[in-house]
C-alpha positions in Angstrom: -24.9 2.7 -0.7 -22.0 3.9 1.3 -19.3 1.5 2.7 -17.8 2.3 6.1 -14.2 1.2 6.6 -12.6 0.9 10.0 -9.0 1.8 9.7 -6.9 3.9 7.3 -4.0 1.4 7.2 -2.8 0.0 3.9 -5.7 -2.5 3.6 -8.4 0.0 4.4 -7.0 2.7 2.1 -6.6 0.3 -0.9 -10.1 -1.0 -0.3 -11.4 2.5 -0.4 -9.7 3.2 -3.7 -11.0 0.0 -5.2 -14.6 0.7 -4.1 -14.3 4.3 -5.3 -13.0 3.1 -8.7 -16.2 1.0 -9.0 -18.4 4.0 -8.1 -19.1 3.0 -4.5 -19.1 5.7 -1.9 -16.7 5.1 1.1 -16.0 6.6 4.5 -12.9 5.7 6.5 -12.6 6.0 10.2 -9.1 6.0 11.7 -8.5 5.9 15.4 -5.1 7.7 15.2 -5.2 11.5 15.1 -2.9 11.6 12.0 -2.0 9.2 9.2 1.8 9.2 9.7 4.7 7.4 8.0 5.6 4.8 10.5 7.0 1.3 10.2 9.9 -0.5 8.6 11.0 -1.6 5.2 8.8 -4.2 3.6 8.7 -6.1 0.3 5.5 -5.9 -1.7 5.2 -9.0 -3.9 4.0 -8.9 -7.5 0.5 -10.1 -6.8 -0.1 -7.1 -4.5 1.6 -4.7 -6.9 -0.8 -5.9 -9.7 -3.6 -4.5 -7.5 -1.9 -1.2 -6.9 -1.1 -1.0 -10.6 -4.8 -1.4 -11.4 -5.3 1.7 -9.2 -2.8 3.6 -11.3 -0.2 3.8 -8.5 2.8 2.3 -10.2 4.4 5.6 -11.2 4.1 6.8 -7.6 5.6 3.6 -6.3 8.6 4.1 -8.6 9.1 7.5 -7.0 9.3 6.2 -3.4 10.2 2.5 -3.6 12.9 0.3 -5.2 12.1 -2.3 -7.8 13.5 -5.5 -6.2 15.8 -7.4 -8.5 17.1 -10.2 -6.4 16.6 -11.7 -2.9 19.7 -13.3 -1.4 20.4 -15.0 1.9 24.0 -14.7 3.1 26.1 -16.0 6.0 27.6 -13.7 8.5 30.7 -13.8 6.5 28.9 -12.7 3.4 28.8 -16.0 1.6 25.7 -16.6 -0.5 23.5 -19.4 0.8 20.6 -18.9 -1.6 19.5 -16.3 -4.2 16.5 -15.8 -6.4 15.4 -13.2 -8.9 12.3 -11.2 -8.1 9.5 -9.3 -9.8 9.9 -8.5 -13.5 13.5 -9.9 -13.3 11.9 -13.3 -12.5 9.4 -13.1 -15.3 6.4 -11.6 -13.5 4.4 -9.0 -15.4 4.8 -6.5 -12.6 7.7 -5.7 -10.3 8.3 -6.5 -6.6 9.0 -3.4 -4.5 11.2 -2.8 -1.5 9.6 0.1 0.3 9.2 1.7 3.7 5.8 0.7 5.0 5.0 4.3 6.1 5.8 5.7 2.6 3.6 3.1 1.0 0.7 4.0 3.3 1.2 7.7 2.7 1.3 7.2 -1.0 -2.1 5.4 -0.9 -3.5 7.9 1.6 -2.6 10.7 -0.8 -4.3 8.9 -3.6 -7.5 8.6 -1.4 -7.5 12.2 -0.5 -6.8 13.3 -4.1 -9.4 11.1 -5.7 -12.2 10.9 -3.1 -11.5 14.0 -1.1 -9.9 14.9 2.3 -13.2 14.3 4.0 -13.0 10.6 3.1 -10.7 9.8 6.0 -12.0 10.9 9.4 -9.0 10.7 11.9 -9.2 10.6 15.7 -12.4 8.5 15.4 -13.0 4.9 16.4 -15.7 3.1 14.5 -17.6 1.3 17.3 -20.8 0.7 15.4 -23.3 2.2 12.9 -27.0 2.7 12.5 
């Protein structure tokens, strides 16, 4: 069996790694010509980090992201409205990360090409159907 995945975004790439880890062949089709580091900063919550940790990506995340300690909302004058500890600082088993979305995607893309092979992601191709 071979699973076809439409899109080499974060979801498609993580799905490919999870399937590969379970011995299932995958092929990703990405419409863009290149997988590039685009986007803005995001926070990846512990429940998602647990899945990335299961794929062995925690050391790579530590190299490109920041373990989030605390989330705070402030007024324009800098007065704290609300604050809450995050990730391991809040008692979770795994951290929360603040990371650039593009760097996260590149990190996962690199893991796919290293583990499955560069031919696993076909760029410049739209998956319109299969036979």
